[in-house]
N, C-alpha and C positions, 0 to 999 in steps of 0.2 A: 863912807856909807851908812846909810840913816839906818838903823835898826827896824824891822819890821814887828809887828806885834804878836805873829810866831814865825817857827822855822820849820824848815821838816828833818826832823832824825831820823834816818834810816837806823831801825829799829829789831830787823829780824836778829841782832844776835842777844839782845835781852831775851826774846821770845826764846832762843836756843841756848838759853843757862849762862849769858857770858857773864853776868853779872856774881857768878859764882867761883869766879876765878879770881874776885878782888875781895880778897880776906886780909885781915887784919894783925900782921905776922912782925916776929919781930926786927932786929937791925932799917927799922926805917923803911921796911918795906909795905908797914900798914898804910903811912900816910903817902907813899910813894901812889898808893893805889887811889887813894882819895882826891890828889894833887890831879891825877886820871882823868877822875870824874870831871873834877871842874875848871881843867883846861877843855876837856872835850866842849861842856857845855860853853865857853867863850867861842870856841871853832866853830860849833853849831853858828851862834848866835852870826858870826862871820862870815859863814858859808854863801857863796852864791847858790840861786836858786834852780839854775839849770844844771851844775856840775858838779856842786857840792865844795868847792876848794873857796879858802879863805887866804886869805893875804895879813899876816899879823906878823910884826917884830917878835920878839920873846919879850920887848918891855910893854908891848900895849898888852898880853894874852898878861904878863906881872901885874900890872895896873890895875888890870879887869877884875882880876881875882885873887891880889892881893900873894902869891906867890912869890916866894924867891927865884931868881933863876936858876940854882941847882935843883930845887925843889921841881919846879915844873919842867926840868929836862929829863929829872924820873918817872914824872909823872908823863912827859912823851915818849919816854921808852915804853911804857905799860903800855900804853895808848897803840903803837905799834904791833908791840908781842902780841895781843888778844884781837889784833889786826880791825882795829875799829878806826884809828888813822894810819893816812899815807903819808909819811912826809917830803917834802920836797918835788910836787907832781909838777912842780912848774917854775921850778928853784929854788932859790933860796927863799926863806920866810914866807913860804905856803905849806898850805895842808890840806889832803884832799879827805871828807869822810866817806870810809870805804863803802862800800855796795852802794853808793847813793843811785835813786831813780827818782828824779820828779814825778814819776806815773803811778809808784806807788811801793810799798814797804817802806813807811814809814808813817812817822808820829810826831803830834803837831807839840811842838818844844816851846813854852811861851820866852818872850826876849825881850821885848822896849821895856816892858813893864819891872822886868829885874834889875833895871840897872836905877842909879843914882850919882850925880857926875862923873860920868862913864866909866863905876864901879857896879858889880856884880854885887848889892847888898846884905844878899842871903847870905855870903862869907865872909863879912865884915869879922864876923869874931871867931873865924873858924883855924882855930892852933893849931891842926894834925896832931893833937896828941893823945886825944882818944876814939877809942872805938867809935863810939856813938854816932861821929861827924862823917864818918865812912856809911856807918849802916844807913844814917838817914840819905844820902846820897845816892844808897844805892836804892834806896824804896824809890827816892823821887824818880828815878829815872825808870823807875820800875811800873812805879803808876802812871807816868807820860805815856807808856807805852801799854799800858793795859785800861787805857780811860775808852772810855765807851763815848762813840760821839751821839749815840741816841737820846744815853742819857746826862752826857759831858760827865765822868764818872769813876772810876777805877773803882771796881765793882770784885773786891777778894780778897780772898780771909786768911788764915795765919799759916794754917797746910802750904798753901799755893805758895805764900810770900820764903817759906823757907825753903820748899821746893826750887824755886826761882834763884833767890839772892842766897843760899846757905846760913839766914843769919839764925843764929840761933833763936828760937821763940820767944825765949825768956827776956829778946831783949830789945823784941818790936817794939813793946810799945813806949818804947825812951827814946828809937828812931824816931816814928809817929810825933811821940811829942816836939823831939827837936824841929821837924819841919813845919807844924803847925806851926811854933813860935817864931819863928824864921821874918816871915811864915811863908812857905812854898805849895804849903797846902791844907785846904779844909777839909776840917774829918766832918762828916754828915753823919745819921743814925738814921736806918731804915729800918722796913719791919723784913721780917724773915717768913718766908710761908713752909722753914721747916720747923716754925714756933710760934705762934701767935702773942705769945707774951715775951717772948727776945726779940731783941733790935740787934743789926750788925751795922757792922762801920762801912764806907765809904770815903774816898777821896776825892775833891776834887781841887786839880790843879788854878793855883790863883796866874788869874789873866787872860787863861781859857775860857773865851765865851762868858762870861761873867753873872751875863744875864740870863743864865739856863741856871738854877738851882735848885734847892728842894721849895725854895718857897713858890715857884712860879711851875716846879714840874711835879711837886712834891703827891697830886692827887694819882699820876701816873703808875707810882714807883709799887704798887703792890702788883701789875702784871711783871713782874720778875721776880725771877728763883735765887734770893742773894746765900751766898755763902758764908755761913757761923764764923766770926772771927775766933 
């Protein structure tokens, strides 16, 4: 299956605070939650555009994400528990994105640009040993869901990030820095209408409408009421 520039990701679960379920916990459960989002990325990338079904062997997903078979299995258990992915909808080695509807209720997830030699580049250095990796993945999915197509950015402040993800406010900056370093997002600075002397951050997803950015749309940014981070 040839990768598309972007794919449809059902996003209602993110809007409904589903990311709050994925916390950094002991006994490996935090790393299982990170593995879940990594596996979801690969499954979404390879799901067909009509039914949201992906046909992937374990070794395929492990190769793309760098996950071990055991960690992938745990991650898939998480996705099934939070009702984001259904296993074996059409037999062995098939996965269905829950609530997939090509007509709506989805966000644009970058696909083709995330790969090199069949591997998801952003996950190359992930070791699933620290909370920042999980927080970065949660923010990536949140920014994908929150992205406004009119401005090609996710415009969201720290208070809303905490509300949607349950990431501690003091840990958000480190997670954003990790996302920017991979890179999965570009951090843009935009004017705040709440205070003429302040600026706010907005987040542009790498690989989505790359020709639309502050350099091409900046003059119209003052028409929006941005929330302070």
